[in-house]
Every structure is written in C-alpha cells, then in structure tokens.
C-alpha positions as CSV (number, residue, x, y, z in Angstrom):
1,X,65.2,81.6,86.0
2,X,63.8,78.2,85.3
3,X,61.7,76.7,88.0
4,X,63.7,73.8,89.1
5,X,62.5,73.2,92.6
6,X,60.2,70.3,92.0
7,X,59.0,67.5,89.5
8,X,55.6,68.6,88.7
9,X,54.9,71.2,86.4
10,X,53.4,74.4,87.5
11,X,50.1,74.3,85.9
12,X,49.8,70.7,87.6
13,X,50.8,72.3,90.8
14,X,48.1,75.0,90.1
15,X,45.5,72.4,88.9
16,X,45.8,70.5,92.3
17,X,45.4,73.5,94.1
18,X,42.3,74.7,92.7
19,X,40.7,71.0,92.6
20,X,41.5,70.2,96.3
21,X,40.7,73.6,97.9
22,X,37.5,73.7,99.7
23,X,35.4,76.7,101.1
24,X,35.7,75.7,104.5
25,X,39.5,75.3,104.6
26,X,39.8,78.9,103.1
27,X,41.2,81.4,106.0
28,X,38.5,83.7,107.4
29,X,40.9,86.8,106.4
30,X,40.7,85.6,102.6
31,X,36.7,85.4,102.9
32,X,36.1,88.8,104.3
33,X,39.0,90.2,101.9
34,X,36.8,88.7,99.1
35,X,33.7,90.5,100.4
36,X,35.3,93.6,100.1
37,X,36.9,93.4,96.7
38,X,33.4,92.2,95.3
39,X,31.8,95.1,96.6
40,X,34.3,97.7,95.3
41,X,34.6,96.1,91.7
42,X,30.7,96.1,91.6
43,X,30.7,99.5,92.3
44,X,33.4,100.0,89.4
45,X,31.2,98.2,87.0
46,X,27.8,99.9,87.6
47,X,29.8,103.2,88.2
48,X,30.9,103.2,84.6
49,X,27.9,101.2,83.0
50,X,26.8,104.5,81.2
51,X,30.1,105.7,79.8
52,X,30.4,105.8,75.7
53,X,32.9,102.8,76.0
54,X,30.6,100.6,77.8
55,X,27.3,101.5,75.6
56,X,29.6,100.8,72.2
57,X,30.8,97.1,73.5
58,X,26.9,96.8,74.3
59,X,25.9,97.8,70.9
60,X,28.1,95.0,69.5
61,X,27.3,92.6,72.2
62,X,23.5,93.0,71.4
63,X,23.8,92.8,67.8
64,X,25.8,89.1,68.1
65,X,23.1,88.2,70.4
66,X,23.4,85.2,72.6
67,X,21.6,82.4,75.0
68,X,20.0,84.5,77.7
69,X,22.1,83.0,80.8
70,X,23.9,85.8,82.5
71,X,23.4,89.6,83.7
72,X,24.9,92.6,82.0
73,X,25.0,94.9,85.5
74,X,23.0,98.2,85.3
75,X,21.8,97.4,81.9
76,X,18.7,95.5,82.3
77,X,19.1,92.6,80.1
78,X,20.9,89.0,79.9
79,X,23.2,87.7,77.0
80,X,25.4,84.8,76.9
81,X,28.2,83.7,79.5
82,X,31.1,85.0,77.6
83,X,29.5,88.2,76.4
84,X,28.4,89.3,79.9
85,X,31.8,88.5,81.2
86,X,33.5,90.6,78.6
87,X,31.1,93.8,78.9
88,X,31.1,93.6,82.8
89,X,35.0,93.1,82.7
90,X,35.5,96.0,80.5
91,X,33.2,98.2,82.6
92,X,34.9,97.4,85.4
93,X,38.1,99.1,84.6
94,X,37.4,101.9,82.6
95,X,37.6,104.3,85.5
96,X,40.9,102.6,86.6
97,X,39.4,102.6,90.4
98,X,39.1,98.9,90.7
99,X,41.8,97.4,93.0
100,X,45.4,96.6,92.1
101,X,48.1,94.0,93.9
102,X,51.1,96.1,94.3
103,X,53.5,93.3,93.8
104,X,51.9,91.8,91.1
105,X,51.3,95.0,89.2
106,X,47.8,93.9,88.0
107,X,44.3,94.8,88.5
108,X,42.8,91.7,89.6
109,X,39.3,91.5,90.6
110,X,37.9,93.1,87.5
111,X,39.2,90.1,85.3
112,X,38.2,87.2,87.6
113,X,34.6,88.4,89.2
114,X,33.1,89.1,85.9
115,X,33.7,85.4,84.6
116,X,33.0,83.7,87.7
117,X,29.7,85.9,88.5
118,X,28.6,85.3,84.7
119,X,29.1,81.4,84.9
120,X,28.1,81.4,88.4
121,X,24.6,83.2,87.5
122,X,24.0,80.5,84.7
123,X,24.9,77.4,86.8
124,X,22.8,78.8,89.9
125,X,25.8,78.2,92.0
126,X,25.6,79.0,95.9
127,X,27.6,82.3,97.3
128,X,30.2,79.9,98.8
129,X,31.1,78.5,95.5
130,X,31.2,81.7,93.8
131,X,33.5,83.2,96.7
132,X,35.8,80.0,96.5
133,X,36.1,80.5,92.6
134,X,36.8,84.4,92.7
135,X,39.6,84.1,95.8
136,X,41.1,80.9,93.6
137,X,41.1,83.0,90.6
138,X,42.6,86.2,92.4
139,X,45.3,83.7,93.9
140,X,46.2,82.6,90.3
141,X,46.3,85.9,89.0
142,X,48.3,87.4,91.4
143,X,51.0,84.5,91.5
144,X,51.5,84.3,88.0
145,X,51.6,87.9,87.7
146,X,54.5,88.2,90.7
147,X,56.8,85.9,88.6
148,X,57.7,88.9,86.0
149,X,59.1,90.8,89.1
150,X,57.6,93.9,88.4
151,X,58.9,94.1,84.7
152,X,56.2,92.9,82.5
153,X,55.6,96.9,81.8
154,X,59.2,97.4,80.4
155,X,58.3,94.6,77.8
156,X,55.0,96.1,76.6
157,X,52.8,93.8,78.1
158,X,49.4,94.7,80.4
159,X,49.7,92.2,83.0
160,X,45.9,92.7,84.0
161,X,45.2,91.1,80.4
162,X,47.8,88.7,80.3
163,X,47.6,87.1,83.5
164,X,44.1,87.8,84.3
165,X,43.0,85.1,81.7
166,X,44.8,82.7,84.0
167,X,42.7,83.3,87.1
168,X,39.5,83.7,85.4
169,X,40.2,80.2,83.7
170,X,41.0,79.1,87.0
171,X,37.9,80.2,88.9
172,X,35.6,78.9,86.0
173,X,37.2,75.6,86.4
174,X,36.1,75.5,90.1
175,X,32.9,76.4,89.3
176,X,32.9,73.7,86.6
177,X,34.0,71.2,89.1
178,X,37.1,70.1,86.4
179,X,39.4,67.7,87.7
180,X,42.8,68.2,87.7
181,X,43.7,66.8,83.9
182,X,41.0,69.6,82.5
183,X,42.3,72.2,84.9
184,X,45.4,72.1,83.7
185,X,43.8,72.1,79.9
186,X,42.1,75.2,81.1
187,X,45.2,77.0,82.2
188,X,47.3,75.9,79.1
189,X,44.5,77.2,76.8
190,X,44.5,80.4,78.9
191,X,48.0,80.8,77.6
192,X,46.7,81.3,74.2
193,X,44.3,83.8,75.2
194,X,47.2,86.0,77.5
195,X,46.9,89.5,75.8
196,X,47.4,92.6,76.5
197,X,49.7,95.6,75.3
198,X,50.7,98.9,77.0
199,X,50.1,100.4,73.5
200,X,46.6,101.6,74.7
201,X,48.7,104.5,76.3
202,X,49.0,106.7,73.1
203,X,46.1,108.6,71.5
204,X,42.7,108.2,72.6
205,X,42.5,104.3,72.8
206,X,39.6,102.8,74.6
207,X,41.6,99.3,74.8
208,X,42.8,99.4,78.3
209,X,39.1,98.8,80.2
210,X,38.7,96.1,77.1
211,X,41.6,94.1,78.3
212,X,40.3,92.7,81.4
213,X,36.9,91.9,80.0
214,X,39.0,90.2,77.2
215,X,40.8,88.2,80.1
216,X,37.3,87.3,81.6
217,X,35.7,86.2,78.6
218,X,38.4,84.0,77.7
219,X,38.6,82.7,81.0
220,X,35.2,81.2,80.6
221,X,35.9,80.0,77.1
222,X,39.2,78.2,78.3
223,X,37.5,76.2,81.2
224,X,34.5,75.5,79.0
225,X,36.5,74.0,76.3
226,X,38.7,72.1,79.2
227,X,35.3,70.6,80.6
228,X,35.1,68.9,77.1
229,X,38.4,67.7,77.3
230,X,40.0,70.1,74.6
231,X,43.7,69.6,75.2
232,X,45.7,72.7,76.6
233,X,49.8,72.8,77.2
234,X,50.4,71.6,80.4
235,X,53.9,73.3,80.4
236,X,52.1,76.8,79.7
237,X,54.1,78.5,82.3
238,X,57.3,76.8,82.4
239,X,58.0,75.3,79.0
240,X,60.7,76.9,76.9
241,X,58.1,78.9,75.0
242,X,55.8,79.2,78.1
243,X,54.1,82.6,78.8
244,X,56.5,83.5,81.7
245,X,59.8,83.2,79.4
246,X,57.9,84.7,76.3
247,X,56.7,87.7,78.1
248,X,59.4,88.6,80.6
249,X,61.8,91.4,80.4
250,X,65.0,90.3,79.3
251,X,64.3,87.0,80.7
252,X,64.2,88.5,84.2
253,X,61.5,86.3,86.2
254,X,61.1,84.1,89.0
255,X,58.8,81.0,88.3
256,X,58.9,80.0,92.3
257,X,56.9,83.0,93.0
258,X,54.0,81.2,91.5
259,X,53.9,78.2,93.7
260,X,55.8,79.2,96.8
261,X,54.0,78.8,99.8
262,X,50.7,78.2,97.9
263,X,47.9,77.5,100.1
264,X,49.7,78.8,103.1
265,X,50.7,82.2,102.3
266,X,47.2,84.2,100.4
267,X,48.6,86.6,98.5
268,X,45.1,87.7,97.4
269,X,44.5,89.3,100.6
270,X,47.4,91.8,99.9
271,X,45.1,93.5,97.4
272,X,45.1,97.3,97.3
273,X,41.6,99.0,97.4
274,X,41.8,102.5,95.2
275,X,41.3,105.7,96.6
276,X,42.4,107.5,93.6
277,X,40.6,106.9,89.9
278,X,44.2,107.2,88.3
279,X,47.3,104.9,87.9
280,X,48.2,103.1,90.8
281,X,51.9,103.8,90.4
282,X,50.9,107.2,91.1
283,X,48.6,106.9,94.3
284,X,51.4,107.6,96.9
285,X,52.3,110.7,95.1
286,X,48.8,111.6,95.1
287,X,48.2,110.9,98.9
288,X,51.5,113.3,99.5
289,X,49.6,116.2,97.2
290,X,46.4,115.7,99.3
291,X,48.4,115.8,102.8
292,X,50.2,118.8,101.2
293,X,46.7,120.8,100.7
294,X,45.8,119.7,104.2
295,X,49.2,121.2,105.3
296,X,48.0,124.5,103.6
297,X,49.7,124.5,100.6
298,X,47.4,126.3,97.7
299,X,48.0,126.4,93.9
300,X,48.3,130.3,93.6
301,X,51.1,130.2,96.4
302,X,53.3,127.6,94.6
303,X,56.7,128.4,93.0
304,X,57.7,124.4,92.4
305,X,56.6,121.0,93.3
306,X,59.3,118.3,93.3
307,X,58.2,114.7,93.2
308,X,60.8,112.1,94.1
309,X,59.5,108.7,92.8
310,X,60.8,105.1,91.5
311,X,61.8,104.4,87.9
312,X,58.3,103.0,87.2
313,X,56.6,106.1,87.9
314,X,59.0,108.4,85.7
315,X,58.3,105.6,82.7
316,X,54.8,105.5,83.1
317,X,53.6,108.7,83.9
318,X,56.1,111.4,82.6
319,X,56.2,110.5,79.1
320,X,55.4,112.2,76.7
321,X,56.1,115.7,78.5
322,X,53.8,117.6,76.8
323,X,50.7,115.5,76.6
324,X,51.2,114.7,80.6
325,X,51.3,118.5,81.1
326,X,48.6,119.0,78.9
327,X,46.3,115.8,79.0
328,X,43.6,115.6,76.1
329,X,41.9,112.6,77.3
330,X,41.3,110.5,80.3
331,X,44.0,108.2,79.8
332,X,46.2,110.9,79.5
333,X,45.2,112.2,82.9
334,X,45.2,109.3,84.6
335,X,48.8,108.5,83.4
336,X,50.3,111.9,83.9
337,X,51.9,112.6,87.4
338,X,52.2,116.2,87.1
339,X,48.3,116.4,86.3
340,X,47.3,113.6,89.3
341,X,49.5,115.8,91.8
342,X,48.1,119.1,90.5
343,X,44.5,118.1,90.6
344,X,44.9,116.6,94.1
345,X,46.4,119.9,95.3
346,X,43.9,122.3,93.7
347,X,40.5,120.3,94.4
348,X,41.5,118.0,97.6
349,X,40.4,114.6,95.7
350,X,41.0,112.5,93.2
351,X,38.0,110.7,92.2
352,X,36.1,110.1,88.7
353,X,35.0,113.4,88.1
354,X,38.6,115.1,88.2
355,X,39.8,112.6,85.4
356,X,37.0,113.3,82.7
357,X,37.7,115.0,79.5
358,X,34.9,117.7,80.5
359,X,37.5,118.5,83.9
360,X,40.6,118.5,81.8
361,X,40.8,122.4,80.8
362,X,40.7,123.7,84.1
363,X,43.4,126.6,84.1
364,X,44.2,126.4,87.7
365,X,44.9,122.5,87.5
366,X,47.0,123.2,84.2
367,X,49.0,125.8,85.6
368,X,50.0,124.2,88.8
369,X,51.0,121.0,86.6
370,X,53.3,123.1,84.6
371,X,55.3,123.5,87.9
372,X,55.7,120.0,88.6
373,X,59.0,118.6,88.0
374,X,60.2,115.1,89.0
375,X,63.5,113.1,89.7
376,X,64.5,109.5,90.4
377,X,64.7,108.4,93.9
378,X,66.9,105.6,94.6
379,X,65.5,104.6,97.6
380,X,61.9,104.3,96.2
381,X,63.5,102.5,93.1
382,X,65.1,99.7,95.4
383,X,61.9,98.8,97.0
384,X,59.8,98.6,93.4
385,X,57.5,96.4,93.4
386,X,57.2,95.6,97.2
387,X,56.4,99.4,97.6
388,X,56.0,102.5,95.6
389,X,57.2,105.2,97.8
390,X,56.8,108.6,96.9
391,X,58.1,112.3,98.2
392,X,56.8,115.8,97.3
393,X,58.4,118.8,98.1
394,X,56.4,122.1,97.6
395,X,58.4,125.2,97.4
396,X,56.1,128.4,97.9
397,X,56.5,132.0,96.4
398,X,57.7,133.2,99.9
399,X,60.6,130.8,100.2
400,X,58.7,128.5,102.5
401,X,58.8,124.6,101.8
402,X,56.3,121.7,102.7
403,X,57.3,118.1,102.2
404,X,55.1,114.8,102.6
405,X,56.3,111.0,102.1
406,X,54.3,108.2,101.7
407,X,55.2,104.6,101.5
408,X,52.0,102.9,101.5
409,X,49.0,105.0,100.2
410,X,45.5,104.7,101.8
411,X,44.2,101.6,100.3
412,X,47.2,99.3,100.6
413,X,47.2,96.4,102.9
414,X,49.6,98.3,105.2
415,X,47.3,101.2,105.4
416,X,43.5,99.5,104.8
417,X,40.2,101.1,103.9
418,X,37.7,100.1,106.6
419,X,34.2,98.5,105.3
420,X,32.9,101.6,105.8
421,X,35.1,103.6,103.5
422,X,34.3,100.7,100.8
423,X,30.9,100.9,101.2
424,X,31.0,104.8,100.8
425,X,33.2,104.4,97.7
426,X,30.6,102.1,96.4
427,X,27.6,104.2,97.0
428,X,29.3,107.2,95.5
429,X,30.0,105.1,92.5
430,X,26.4,103.7,92.2
431,X,24.5,106.9,93.4
432,X,22.9,107.6,90.0
433,X,22.0,104.1,89.0
434,X,20.5,102.7,92.1
435,X,17.9,104.0,95.1
436,X,19.4,104.1,98.6
437,X,17.2,100.9,99.6
438,X,18.5,99.0,96.7
439,X,22.0,99.8,97.6
440,X,21.7,99.1,100.9
441,X,20.1,95.8,100.0
442,X,22.8,94.6,97.6
443,X,25.5,95.8,100.2
444,X,23.7,93.5,102.7
445,X,23.7,90.7,100.4
446,X,27.1,90.9,99.7
447,X,28.4,91.5,103.2
448,X,26.9,88.1,103.9
449,X,27.6,86.4,100.8
450,X,28.7,83.1,101.9
451,X,24.7,82.5,103.2
452,X,23.6,82.7,100.0
453,X,22.2,79.3,98.6
454,X,21.6,80.9,94.6
455,X,23.5,84.1,93.5
456,X,20.5,84.6,91.2
457,X,19.1,87.1,93.6
458,X,22.1,89.5,93.8
459,X,22.4,89.2,89.9
460,X,18.6,90.5,89.6
461,X,19.4,93.4,91.7
462,X,22.7,94.2,89.8
463,X,21.1,93.7,86.3
C-alpha cells in the first residue's frame, strides 16, 4: 500500500533522522548490541579471508589498484575505500554465518560495517562516530527491508543486496557529515545500485557473498557523490517507480514500516546472531535437530524425520529435491533442509566445517538426509516473518518417537547469545589467523569502541 500518512517523502524523513541523531542520544542497548554485531561480523570476515572466493576477488582488486586508504582485513594491505568495502563485505558473507534480522529477512551488518569502516578509516573517525554511522545504517537497512513484509524472496530479490545499499549509504552520509538535502541524494542514488537476485541458488555460483560487498561499495559511492551535490531521486522509496513498488511481490508492501516510530523503536537491536552456518530460515529446525541429538536420537536408529515448517523454508530449502538430498556445493548444503537437519543430528553441531565441500560426502549424513521429509505447518506460516517456528518429529526403527519444537532459535533476540558466547564464536572463526594475544586485544578494543579517538588502531590490528 502507498505511504499516505505524512506529507514528507520517506527519503526526507530518513535523511532528517540520519542528520539529527547524535551518538549521545542513542539508547544504551543499541550501543551495546552494535558492539556485539561488530565483533561477530568481523569474525565472519576474517574467518573467511582465505577462501578461494576471497582470494579471487582480491586478485582483481589488486590488479585495479587504488589509493591506499582502507584496510582489507587479514590480508595485510590497504586499497581504496570502495574496494575495501567490497572485499570485506564479500568475505563476511562467504560462510553465511553473519547476523540476520528476522522480520527484515536481511543480513545487515555485513552490508553496512564494511562501508562505514572503510570510509571511517580514511577519515580517521572516532569510535563514537563509527558506531553512530553503523547503528543508523543498520536501522535504515532493516526498515527498508521490513516494508516488503517478508515477500522479497518470492519476487526473486535478495534483500541483503537490494536493501543493504541504503544502510551503507546512510552510514556513509553520516560519516561525511552530509546535510539533509545531500543525504536525500545519497539515498536516491543508492536506489540505482540496489541489486541482488536469488539466482545464486543455482549451480555452483559464488554470487551470494558478492552481493553485500556490492551494497557496501555502492553505499560509499552514493554518499561520496551526494557530498558533491550529485542529485539523487527524493522519491526513491515511495515514487510510482520507486524501489518498494518495483521490487515488491505482487505489490504487497507497507511503506509505513520504514518511518513508523523512527528513532523511538530501534529495529536494529532485534537482529539475530547466527549459531548455524546455514540459511537462517532453517535455524529453528537445526536447533530442533540438536535437541533431538541431546534427547538420544542417533542416525543409525532413525526410520524417519518429519519437519513441520513454514512455506518460506519449503520454498527456499527443499527444491530441487535431488540437489537438497545430495548437495554438491556449500550453497547447496547451506540451503538444504534435509542436509542441515541430518548434519546437526549426526555431528551435534552445524558450524563452518559441516558445510564445506569436503564434508558433503559423509555417508551417515546423506543416509539420514534421505529419511527427512517435510510438510507445511499452518501455525508456523501464520507467524512469518515475525518468527520462523519449526517442529521435528523423529520416528525410530523400534517405533519410539521423539519431538522437538522451536519458535526462536539460539541467537534470536528472544533467546540471545551472551557476549561470552559471541566472543567464543569470534575466537573460533579467527583462530588460525590471529594469536591469542591479538584476539584478546581486538575484542578488548571493540568492547570499548566508543572510547577510541581514532579507529586506525583497530584497523591496523585487523589488517
């Protein structure tokens, strides 16, 4: 539906919010949550830094060259702001282990932090300025994505890419000190870079991690152009050909979600930190699978496992059936309901190593995956996208049945990770890259990020 509740266009409302919001006025819970998201996504970036996808993109970036302003994490060199944002954004999403907002159905930090960090390093900003830009960028990304009411996937768009660019542009506009008019331009220009289709699900594509990197890079570009008064469309959201209508599924959207209670209710603090290195739509089912393991269910004893889930999980995680039962690539496995359930029961975990290509031939996991079937749960479907509930029922060969139900998996705001658990995940991801002393130094700085006068020190450590 059209946004008719206000005279101002959405871009103007957002721009005023971005320009006027001071760090000192941010709620403490948004600041503390931002620290958690920063630690988590940096772990994801560094943890994937030696993957082939990362090395390939870095080869291209190095060949292009660029002014040495911003750090590429865990690779020991600087490049241009936009190149650093692109590479760090791509690396952060390779494992699909970065945070995710449930109602927005978007990975948020991985599109915003690489942009504001790269620009902030060049500008030598303080920790407070960086965190303010990051929080505002997250908020804009999430609110724009929420307007699609969880349906963007059905239209073939990946909201991490299509919506993340607006958050990256908003955060960079904040760092550059743009006025309201220029910030409107930045958001308008970002709309020309809103991109990312779901076609990465086919074959052995490397496109998915590239999409948040592209959003981060283009957010820097949009804000940088706007600083020079390069004019962008002020009706980019609510115009007749604006991104909300253009990218919506069957014209199902609600523009009021973007501005309603803006600055009063902070959506960014309800972002989920992932415990499983696979698609977020399957996280409740994976939690159920691990619970079944703890109840004593073992692969050799299983006759059948029934997964009761919502429609989005069936559409995203079960087709084409043969590829889901016998995944050939990491993407196949990360987006396979039978595989993620089977590997969680077989291994009692679902981290990065369980979804790497070399793990996909495990006979025990594949046999158990062939015993997983699924059906639509109307109760789960009714809650989407506010929750993605799942129920697993395991029937054993001896006739016994075990059941597990999860509304909110570990890492959701209703079932949050502690800072200790987040740091444990961080240390696990970056263990082979940084020694213990350096890991502790990085975490110590990030836990007190707002005290930094200049973010260069942490950039030097991460590089």
